[in-house]
Every structure is written in C-alpha cells, then in structure tokens.
N, C-alpha and C positions, 0 to 999 in steps of 0.2 A: 579518674574518669576513663571509661572505655575508649579505645581507639575508634575513630570514625573511618569508614570505608566508602568510597564512591563507586557506584556501578556506572561505568561509561559505555556508551555505544559509539563506535567510530565507524563511519561509512566513507568509502572512497568516492568522492563526487565524480560524476560524469562517466561512470562505468555501468554497463548493462550486459549481462545480468549483474546485480549489485555485489560488491565486495565489501564485507563488513565484519567487525569483531565486537564482542561484548566482554569487558574485563572488569575486574574488581581491583582497585588501587587504594592505598592509604591516602586519606584526604590531606595528610601532612606532607606528602611528596611535594617537591619543588617541580617547576615546569621542566627543568633539565632532566629530571628522572622520568617525568611523563613522556618526554621526547623519546627516551630509551624504550619505554613501554610501547609507544606507538610503533617504533622501528621494529622491535621484535615481534609484536603481535601481528603487524601487517605483513612482515616478511621482507622489509627493506634492509639494505646493508649499510646505511648511514654514510653514504659516499658524497652527499650533497648538502647544501645549506638548507635550513628550515626556519620557520617562524610560527608562532601562535598569534592569533588575534582574539582578544577577549574584550568585549565592550569597547571596540574601536581602538584598543591599545595593542601595539605590536610588541611581542616578546621573542627573544632568541639569544644566540650567542652574540655578544657585542662585536661590532665590526671595527677592527683596529684602524681601517682606512676611513671610517666615518661615513661611508656611502649609504649604509642602511641605518636608519634611526630606530634602534630596537632597545627596549628595556631589558636588562639582564635577567634571563630566565633562572639563574641560580638564586636570585633574591626573592622569588615569588612562590609562596606555597599555594597549592590548589585551594585549600579551605579559606584562604584570604581573598580569593578572586572568584570563586565558584561556589555554587550550592545546588541543591536538588532543582532540576529543571533548567539549569544554565546550558546555553548553547554557545559554542565557540568553534574556531577553525584552526587547523594545523596544515601548513603548506610545506611540502617537501620537494626539493629539486626545482629551483626556480626556472630551469630550462624546460623540463617536461611539465612542470606545474601540476603536481599531484596534490589536490586539495582534499582534505579530510574534514567532514562535518562531524563534530563531537557533541554529545549531549550527556549531561549528568542525569541518568534515569532515576537514580535513587541514592540516598545516603543511609548507610546501614551501620550497625554496631559490629565491630570486628569479632569474628569467631576466634576465641583464644587457641583453638586447635588447628587453625588454618594458617598457611604461609601465603603471604601476599607479595606481589600481585598474582592474580589468577585469570586465565582466559576461560570464560564460561561457554562461549559459543562463537560461531562465525560462519561465513560462507565464502567459498571460492579462494583460490590462490591469489596472492599478490601479483600484480603485473611485474614482469622482469624490469630491472633497472635499465634505463636508457632506451626504452622501447618507443619513446616519442609521445608520452603523455596519453590521455584518454583516447585520442584519435588513433595513435599508433597501436594502442592496445586493442581497439575495436577491429582494426585491420588484421592484427594477429589472430584474434578470435575467429574472424571470417575466413582466414587463409585456408584452413582444411576443407572448407565447403566449396572453394573455388575450383571449377573443373580444370584439369591438368593443362588443357590447351589455352586457358585464360589466365594462368598464374603469371603475375607480373614479377619483374625483378624485386620490387619492394616486398611482395608477399614472401618470396623465397628468402630475402634478406632477413625479414622479421622472424620467420620460422627458424632460420639458422641462429639468429641472435638469442632467441628464447631457449634453444637447445631441445634435444629430443626427450628430455625427462620432464619438461614443463607440462603439467596437467592442470588446466584452468579450474576444473571443478574440485580439485583436492584441497582439503583443509583439515588439520588435526589440532583441535583445541588442547588436548593433553600435551602434545609436543610443544605447543606454544607456551603452555603453563610452565613446562620444564625450563624453557629458554628464559622466560620472564623471571622465574625464581633465581636462576643462575646469574643473570646479567643485569637485573634491575634492582 
C-alpha cells in the first residue's frame, strides 16, 4: 500500500501580518516528529515546552513532576488521530504562548521520488524566541515606524533582542525543506 502524506497548513495565531507554513509530512509520523517539523518549519529553536491539542486531548512530552497532564506524543501517530479536514493546535513556549492553528488540508499518496517532509510555501519570518508573544512581536514590527523622538526603551530593547539581521518579511521554503529533511 502506498504511503499516505498529509498536507498541513500551520498558522501562528495572533500575528498580523500572518506567519504561516504549508508542509507535506508522512501520515505515519508520530506527534513528537510533527513537533520537530513545526519547530524547523516555523523557525523556532526548541528551547521551551510544547503541547498539541487534538479533539480536546492534550499531547506532549510527559511531565515527570506530573504538573501537566499530557498523553505521550511518542505513542500517537498522525493518521490515528487526524484525517483530511482535521483542525488542531500546537502551543509552544507556555510563557510567550505561541499558539499555532493547524489544519490537514489534504491527504495524498506519496510521490516515490520525493523525500519528506517538504515545505511547499509560507509567509514571513518566525518571531524571535523570547520576544514576548504576539503582543511583543507586534511592538517589534511597529518599532521601525516609531519616530526617533518617541522610541521607548521597550522598542529599543526589542530591536536589540531581535538583532540587526531579523527581517520579518523573509521566508525561504527551500531552506526550510533542507532543514526538515535533515532533522525530521
């Protein structure tokens, strides 16, 4: 039987203009592998906790302290809990609270000549880690348009935190595909 591939669209909730990615992943991946796909596709560095919510059930890395009641993401295959049209969420960094809306746009037959996962498309760079969630990211995006005499210390701090090479409009799907193939 040919391998099934899910076409997923992941959108970062609360960001304007939108930050999103469209990827192809094997339907047989477990949620922990999908976690790595989201991390590399979006541009995160996997420095914080995360969880998935699918049909009101929370999945993630089990918490040894027992504070978070999560089902083990290592035990759950995508095709066991998702299908074409499924919608679910992925939350990264419980401090900044980056929520990602995911939808299975299509279920396809794998191309035998293709290596998966693949990033098909997307828009905009991922916000920098630790920027303060969607609100901090919005302040960062507005900082360059603030007149010099009105720049607050928080604007300057966010610009310094993001670094001089951060370009919010930049996104390279081919570069992301290379990362996905190497690390997922």
